[in-house]
C-alpha positions in Angstrom: 169.1 127.9 138.8 165.4 129.0 138.7 166.4 132.6 139.1 169.1 132.4 136.6 167.2 130.6 134.0 163.6 131.9 134.2 162.5 133.1 131.0 161.1 136.2 132.3 163.2 139.4 133.5 163.7 139.0 137.5 165.6 141.4 139.9 166.6 140.8 143.4 166.4 144.4 145.3 166.4 145.7 148.7 163.8 147.7 150.3 165.3 150.7 149.0 164.9 149.4 145.4 168.7 148.8 144.7 169.4 146.2 142.4 171.3 143.3 144.2 171.2 140.7 141.5 169.5 140.4 138.1 168.9 137.2 135.9 170.1 136.8 132.4 166.6 137.5 131.0 166.7 140.9 132.6 170.1 142.0 131.1 168.9 140.7 127.7 165.7 143.0 127.9 166.9 145.9 129.7 170.8 146.2 130.2 173.5 146.4 127.5 176.1 145.5 130.1 175.7 142.9 132.8 177.7 145.1 135.1 175.4 148.3 135.0 172.8 147.0 137.3 175.2 147.4 140.1 174.8 151.2 140.3 171.2 151.3 139.5 167.8 151.4 141.3 164.6 149.7 139.8 162.9 153.2 140.4 165.4 154.5 137.8 164.6 151.9 135.3 160.9 151.9 135.8 159.9 155.3 137.2 156.8 154.0 138.9 155.4 156.3 141.8 154.5 153.2 143.9 157.6 151.5 144.6 158.2 152.8 148.2 154.7 151.7 149.3 155.2 148.2 147.6 158.2 147.6 149.4 156.8 148.5 152.9 153.5 146.8 152.5 154.6 143.6 154.5 155.7 140.2 153.6 152.8 139.0 151.4 153.6 138.4 147.7 151.7 140.9 145.4 150.9 141.6 141.7 150.7 145.3 140.3 150.6 146.8 137.0 151.8 149.9 135.3 151.0 151.4 132.2 153.4 154.1 130.9 153.0 156.3 127.8 156.2 156.1 125.8 156.5 158.8 123.0 157.6 156.4 120.2 156.1 153.2 121.3 152.5 154.4 122.6 151.3 152.6 125.9 153.7 150.2 127.7 152.2 147.8 130.0 154.1 146.1 132.7 153.2 143.6 135.5 155.3 143.5 138.5 155.1 140.3 140.7 156.7 141.3 144.1 157.8 138.3 146.2 159.4 138.7 149.7 162.6 136.6 149.7 162.2 135.5 153.2 165.8 135.8 154.1 166.5 136.9 157.6 168.7 140.3 157.6 168.7 143.6 158.7 166.9 144.8 155.5 163.9 143.2 153.6 164.9 142.1 150.1 162.4 141.2 147.4 162.4 139.2 143.8 160.5 141.4 141.3 159.7 139.3 138.2 158.9 141.8 135.3 156.3 140.7 132.5 155.6 142.9 129.3 151.9 142.4 129.1 151.5 145.2 126.5 150.4 142.8 123.7 148.1 141.0 126.3 146.3 144.4 127.2 146.0 145.1 123.6 144.4 141.6 122.9 142.1 142.2 125.9 140.9 145.6 124.6 140.5 144.0 121.2 138.5 141.3 122.7 136.4 143.8 124.8 135.6 145.9 121.4 134.7 142.7 119.6 132.7 141.3 122.5 130.9 144.7 122.9 130.4 144.9 119.1 128.8 141.4 119.0 126.7 142.1 122.1 125.4 145.2 120.4 124.5 143.3 117.2 123.2 140.4 119.2 120.8 142.9 121.5 119.5 145.0 118.5 119.1 142.4 115.9 115.8 140.9 115.2 117.4 137.9 113.8 118.0 134.8 115.6 121.8 133.2 115.4 121.9 129.7 116.4 124.7 127.2 116.2 123.9 123.5 116.0 126.3 120.5 116.3 126.1 117.3 113.9 123.4 115.9 116.0 121.3 118.7 115.7 121.7 120.0 119.1 121.6 123.8 119.9 125.0 124.7 121.4 124.3 128.5 121.0 121.4 130.7 120.9 121.3 134.4 120.6 119.2 136.4 122.9 116.8 137.6 120.1 115.2 133.8 120.6 113.3 135.3 123.6 111.9 138.3 121.4 110.7 136.0 118.6 109.5 132.9 120.4 108.8 134.2 123.9 111.3 131.8 125.8 114.5 132.6 127.3 117.4 131.5 124.8 118.9 129.3 127.5 115.9 127.1 127.6 116.7 125.8 124.2 120.5 125.2 124.9 121.6 121.5 124.6 118.0 120.7 123.3 117.4 119.4 119.7 116.6 122.3 117.3 113.5 120.5 116.0 111.9 120.2 119.5 109.4 123.4 118.8 109.3 123.2 115.1 105.8 122.0 113.7 105.6 118.2 112.9 104.6 118.8 109.4 107.9 120.8 108.8 110.4 118.3 110.4 111.1 115.8 107.6 111.8 118.6 105.1 114.2 120.5 107.7 115.9 117.1 108.6 116.6 116.8 104.8 118.1 120.3 104.7 120.2 119.9 107.6 121.9 116.9 106.4 122.7 118.6 103.2 124.0 121.7 105.1 126.5 119.2 107.1 127.4 117.9 103.7 128.6 121.3 102.9 125.7 122.7 100.8 125.0 126.4 101.5 121.2 127.6 101.2 121.3 131.2 100.1 117.7 131.1 99.6 115.8 131.0 103.0 114.1 127.8 104.1 110.5 128.3 105.6 109.1 126.5 108.6 106.8 127.0 111.6 108.0 127.3 115.2 105.9 127.1 118.3 105.8 130.4 120.2 105.5 129.9 124.1 102.0 131.3 124.2 100.9 128.4 121.7 100.7 130.1 118.4 103.0 129.1 115.4 105.5 131.8 114.3 106.4 131.7 110.4 110.0 131.6 110.4 112.8 131.5 107.6 116.3 130.4 107.9 119.5 130.4 106.2 122.2 127.7 107.0 126.0 128.2 106.9 128.4 125.2 107.5 131.2 125.9 109.9 134.3 124.3 108.3 137.5 123.3 110.3 140.4 121.1 109.6 138.5 118.1 110.8 135.6 118.8 108.4 132.0 120.4 109.2 131.0 119.7 112.8 128.6 122.8 113.4 126.5 124.9 111.4 125.2 128.4 112.0 121.7 129.3 111.6 120.5 132.8 110.7 116.6 132.9 111.3 113.9 135.4 111.3 110.1 136.0 112.3 108.3 136.3 108.8 104.7 136.1 110.2 104.0 139.8 109.4 105.2 139.1 105.8 103.0 135.9 105.7 100.1 138.0 106.7 100.7 140.4 104.1 101.1 137.7 101.5 97.9 136.2 102.5 96.3 139.7 102.3 97.5 140.4 98.9 96.6 136.9 98.0 92.9 137.6 99.3 92.8 141.0 97.6 93.8 139.2 94.3 91.2 136.5 94.5 88.1 138.4 96.2 86.0 141.0 95.2 86.7 144.2 97.2 83.0 145.3 97.8 81.5 141.9 98.7 84.4 139.9 99.7 83.3 137.2 97.4 85.4 135.2 95.3 86.0 137.2 92.1 86.3 136.3 88.2 89.8 135.0 88.6 89.0 132.9 91.4 85.9 131.5 89.7 87.8 130.6 86.5 90.5 128.9 88.6 88.0 126.9 90.7 86.0 126.0 87.7 89.1 124.7 85.9 90.0 122.5 88.8 86.6 120.9 89.1 86.9 120.2 85.5 90.4 118.6 85.9 89.1 116.0 88.5 85.6 115.2 86.7 84.8 112.3 84.6 82.2 112.4 81.9 79.5 110.6 84.1 79.5 113.3 86.8 78.1 117.0 86.1 79.0 120.5 87.0 76.1 123.3 87.0 77.1 126.8 86.2 74.4 129.4 87.3 74.8 132.9 86.0 72.7 135.3 87.9 71.9 138.9 87.0 69.8 141.4 89.2 66.8 142.7 87.3 66.2 146.5 87.6 69.6 147.1 89.4 70.2 150.4 87.5 67.0 151.9 88.7 68.4 151.4 92.3 71.7 153.2 91.4 69.9 155.9 89.5 67.2 156.6 92.3 69.1 155.9 95.6 72.7 156.6 94.7 75.5 154.3 93.9 76.3 153.9 97.8 72.7 152.3 98.3 73.4 150.0 95.3 76.7 148.9 96.9 74.8 147.9 100.1 72.2 145.9 98.0 74.9 144.1 96.2 76.5 143.3 99.5 73.1 142.0 100.9 72.7 140.1 97.8 76.0 138.1 98.4 75.0 137.6 102.1 71.6 135.8 100.7 73.1 133.7 98.2 76.0 132.6 100.5 73.4 131.4 102.9 71.7 129.4 100.4 74.8 127.7 99.1 75.1 124.3 99.7 78.5 122.6 100.9 79.5 121.5 97.3 78.6 125.2 95.9 80.9 128.0 95.1 79.8 131.7 94.8 81.6 134.5 92.9 81.0 138.0 91.6 81.6 138.5 88.1 81.1 142.2 88.4 78.5 144.8 88.4 75.1 143.1 89.5 76.3 139.5 87.9 77.1 136.5 90.3 77.8 132.9 89.3 77.2 130.0 91.4 79.0 126.5 90.5 77.2 123.4 92.1 79.6 120.3 92.0 78.3 116.7 92.0 74.9 117.6 90.2 73.2 114.6 89.2 71.0 116.1 86.7 69.5 119.2 85.2 66.3 118.9 87.5 68.6 119.2 90.7 70.0 122.3 89.3 66.8 123.9 88.2 65.4 123.2 92.0 68.1 125.2 93.3 67.5 128.0 90.8 63.9 128.0 92.1 65.2 128.6 95.7 67.5 131.5 94.2 64.4 133.2 92.7 62.6 132.7 96.1 65.2 134.9 97.8 63.7 137.9 96.0 60.1 137.4 97.5 61.3 139.4 100.4 62.5 143.0 100.0 65.9 144.2 100.6 66.1 147.0 103.3 68.8 149.7 102.2 68.9 152.5 104.5 65.5 152.0 105.9 64.1 151.8 102.3 62.3 148.8 100.9 63.9 147.6 97.6 62.0 145.1 95.6 64.0 143.2 92.8 64.0 140.2 90.8 66.8 138.0 89.1 67.2 136.3 85.9 69.4 133.1 85.7 71.2 131.3 82.8 72.1 127.5 83.5 74.8 125.5 81.7 75.8 121.9 82.5 79.0 120.0 82.1 79.6 118.2 79.9 76.4 118.7 77.8 76.9 122.4 77.2 80.7 122.7 77.2 83.8 121.0 78.7 86.1 124.0 79.2 86.0 127.1 81.6 85.4 129.7 78.7 82.6 127.5 77.1 80.6 126.9 80.1 80.5 130.4 81.1 79.5 131.5 77.6 76.7 129.2 77.4 75.4 130.0 80.7 75.6 133.8 79.8 73.6 132.8 76.5 71.2 131.2 78.7 71.0 134.4 80.8 70.3 136.5 77.8 67.4 134.5 76.7 66.0 134.6 80.5 66.1 138.3 80.2 64.5 138.5 76.8 61.7 135.9 77.9 60.6 138.5 80.6 63.3 138.4 83.4 62.5 137.0 86.9 62.9 133.2 85.7 65.8 130.7 85.0 66.7 129.3 81.4 68.7 126.2 80.9 71.1 126.5 77.8 69.8 124.8 74.7 
């Protein structure tokens, strides 16, 4: 009954390949007439060169594959399972189960091709691909994890995705993760910091895509990349936008923003001092020693002012040989004038520019908030007016705005 009703074609043959009996599945697949098999050999139906060796190989069951190129159908793949019957007779007899595995072979080839393609993408991708379950546990991480974070990608498997995330970034990421499991797709990347094995923080951005099944969303796929280099460039661009390229000091734009911030958090009872500083005779340095020497002098001037700057001070280069110092929490004009005196004392010692002693003086204009202005423009304008008066009064002095 098993032989007759087996869904796969089976033939019962002797050791010469003569068909002794076939089941119904075999006739349905390979014979038009049930009686045809009595005059046929299995070698005629399936011209495989190995039949003789198969039937003389012994009394053990064996499985073989035969691939045949057919003109119209392409490759045909068959699997022969040869089982000795175990009957005692003058000739050995065998059951041969015939399975068409052409479709399976094609699926295997397609799977191997897809696997090779995915492996190539994963191996050459600088992005990290991760799959999380609904509890935030990492179920898959691509090999690029080790390239980005210095650890083997197997170390993070079955661990929570936030295990190495910067503590300050976890609350924000937790909220985004909940939204992703609710079906929201973030097309713009979410930025966070992730701990590298050597201890530094890697700036990372990630896009989350929910994986929908008939049972809802139980997993999400994350596509992450290292953006540390971009962050460094952003910081460099930010620094260049807000700092003077020659001295490295904050520039005019930075000064205006800082003064505006200081004014926003001030009350009328507090003071802000603005000291507008201009070098006396700087043009003569450029004319006699050259502009390169003039640049060196400006750098040295910036260094000296920085060393004098208190913790509540802010120094910026306005351009040319002009500098501005902001003093926060100054109680009165006298405190600012005392500081201006110390600035003038900086010029008592000569500047050494390429082994040349250079003696200069400076003029300083002072304006105070709120007495001389309550806006950025007004405070800079009044300090500039006071500077002009100091120049006209003989230079090498400070003058408060009146």
